[in-house]
N, C-alpha and C positions, 0 to 999 in steps of 0.2 A: 613533437615531444611525446614520449610514451607515458601514459598515466598508469600508475601501479595500484591495483585493486586488491582490497582485502574483503573476504566474505566470512561473516560469522554465522553460526548455525549451519556450518558447511556440510554436516552429515545428514541433515534433514532433507525432506523432499524438495523444498524450495532452494535450499543451499546447493544441492547437487545440480539443480536446473540452472542456477546462477553461474556455477562453475562452467557448465557447458556453454551458456550464453556468452561469457567472457571469451571463451576459446573461439567462438564464431565471430567475434567483433572486429577482427583485423588487427593490424600492427599497432594501432594507437592505444590499445588497452592490453595490459598483461596481468594475469593473476600473480600476485606477489605474496599473498598470505591467505590461509584458510584456518578458521578458528572454531573450536567446539568447547563444550563444557569441560572443566578440569577433570571431572569424574568419568568422562567418556572412555569407552574401551577402544575407541578408534584413534586416540592420540598417537601421532607418529606415522599414521597411515598416509599413503600417497593420495593427494586430493584428486588427481586425475583419474586414478584407478577407481576411487570411490564413486566418481561420477560416471564411470563406464567409458572413459575416454582413452585409457592407457596412461602410463606414467608421465607426469609433468614435472616431477622433482619438488613439488610443494608439499611439505609435510603438515599434517593437521596439528596446530598448536593448541595449548590448553588455556590460553588467555590472550586477550587483546594486548595487554601490556608487553607480552613477549615479542610482538611483531609490529607495534604501532609505528615504530621508526622506519619501517620498510615499505609503508604504503602512503598513497596520496588521497585515496578515497576508500571509505568503508561502506559496504552495502549490508544493511541489517534488516532481516526479516525474521525476528525471533519473538520475544515476549517483552511486554512493557518494562518490567524491572531491569532486565538485561540490557535492553536498548538504551534506557535512560543512563545507566552506568557507562555504557560504551560511548555515548555522546559526550559525557563529561571527560572521559579519557581523551577522546579525539580533540575536544576543545583545548585541552592542555597541551596538545602536541601539534596543533595546526592542521589536523586532518579533516577533510570534508566528509560528510556523511549523507548517504541515501537511506531514508527510513521508509520501509514498507510495513513495519509493525503497526497494528491498530489496537484500540482498546485502552489508551492512556487515561489515567486519572488527570484531573485539572492540575494537581501538583506535579505530576510527571511531565505534562505538557509545558508547564512553566519552566522546568529545567531545560527542556529542548529550546524553548523560545529564548531563554537566557544565553544558551550556548551559541545561538545564531548571531549574537553580537560579536563573536570572535571568529567563527568559521562559517563557511557556506554549507547549508543543509537543504536537501530536497526531500520533503516529506509529503507523501500522497497516500490516500486510502487505497488507490489502485493505480498501477503503472501501465496498464494496458492502453495502447493508443485508441482502441475502439471505445473503451469506457470513457476516456477523456473527451472523445467526440460526442458521446452520449450526454455528457454534462452540458455541452453547448446546445444540443438539441432539446434537452429538458428545459433549459432556460428559455429557449424560444417558444416551446409548447406552452409553458406556464404563462408567459406574457400574452400569447395569442388567445388562449382559452380562458384565462382569467379566473374569476370566481364562479363560473358557470358549470364547473365540473367537480366531481369528487375525486380525490387523489389517493392512490394506494401504492405502496412500495412492497414488492415481493422479492425475497432473496433466498437462495439455497446454496449450501456448501457441504463439504464432506463432514463426516461424523467427528473428526478430530479438531475442528475449529473451536476455539475456546471463548470467543466473544460473540455477542449477538445484540442487536442486529449487526451485520457486517459494517466495517468502516465505509465501504463503498455505498451501501444502502443509506447510511446516515448522510454521506456526502450528497447523494442524489436528492434526499429529502431536503437538505439545506439549500441546494441550488434552487429547488422549486419554491421553498418557503421564502428565500430572499427575493426571488423574482416577483412574488406576490405580496411582498412587504409584511410577511408574517415571521414570528419568532418560532423556530422549530421546537425549542424547548417547551413552549407553551401549547403548541398545537399537535405534537406527535402523540399517537396512540399506538402502544406496543402490544398487539394482540387483543383479542376480545373473547369474552366468555360470559355466559348467562344472559340475563335480561338487560341488554345494554341500551335499549331505547333507540329512537331514530338517530341516524348519523348526522353529526354536525358538519355542515359544509366546510367549515374552516379547518377541520382536522386533516392531518396527513397520517394515514394508517401504515403500519409496518407488519409484515408477516414473515416469519423465519422458519426455514426448514434445515435440518441437519441430518444427512443420511448418506451412507455409502461413501463413494469416492467422487462426489460431485465437485468439480473444480471451482465453479462459481457461476451462478445464474442470477441475473437481476432484471426485473421488469417494473416499470412505473406505468400505472394505468391512470388515464384521465377519462373519467366516465361521466357522460352527460345523458340526458333523456334522449334515447333513440340512437346514440352512437358512442363510441369510445375510441380513444387513441392510446396505443401501447408502444412504449419505447423499450426495447429489450436488448440485452447483451448476454451472450452465453460463451463462456470460456471452456474450451475442450482440452487445453494444455496449460500448465504453469509457464511454459515458454513465453506466452504472450506478456505475462507480468515481468518475467526475467529480462526479456529484450528491452522493455521500457525502462527498467531499473538500470540496466547497463548503459542505455542511451543517456539517462540522467547522470550517471557517473562520468561519462565522457564530457558532458556539458558543464558540470559543476566547477572544475578547476579554473575556468575562465571567468567566473563570477566573483563578486566581492562577498564579504560576510553578509549573511542574511538567511531568512527562511523562504525557500521557493517551493513550488509544487510542479506537478507534471504539466499543467497548463502553461507554465513559464517555459519549460523545456521545449514544448511543442509550438511555442509562439502563439498560443490561443488567447492569452490574457491581453 
């Protein structure tokens, strides 16, 4: 059976990449809707042409409500407020959702969690297969190295990214903290300045860079006396995220209502 995919934020960098990824996914997936903001000058444009693929007959719509009845799964990499509203609409119409947006407030996350009682949702801070493998490696490294190392998380993204640290960096920190029995909310240190004193071994530090067109770099350093271990992932194209999101969209329709992540899709949980 063919799964009908809707993509919101279709005119953005990630939206165009997602359109291309769906076109490469084979016959089991088909792009059925592409959505942009109501004030966008691109409403009515052909989504295929917008993504540089040639015409595909899918016109850019100005709201999810216009097309929600035509899709089985919505892929949403936009902003928290828009994603939260879209999830509510999808829950009302029985449409599954793949969420790549990050930076939700606790209240917004509660809306998503509530919607998962009615529909299947795959929410991940990063849909790259490589990053999700790194999560497994980080858990292993933290358990082996234990409390004998200082742990720092470095991340870099393009100048347009609006949240910091990245959702992926926070997920990496949480994986490490959970493996060590720590509460990330209590041990995270976000940047340092001035006379900070000696480093507390229990803390997990985060450093953030925003510059140019960096797609996404993440490194977790486990530093001991005389040696250090670094686990790094570098993305050179948004297609790595898009392919993972499309893979999740193909997987979701076979699942019951609930909130899943990319570890579930890959069978790593």
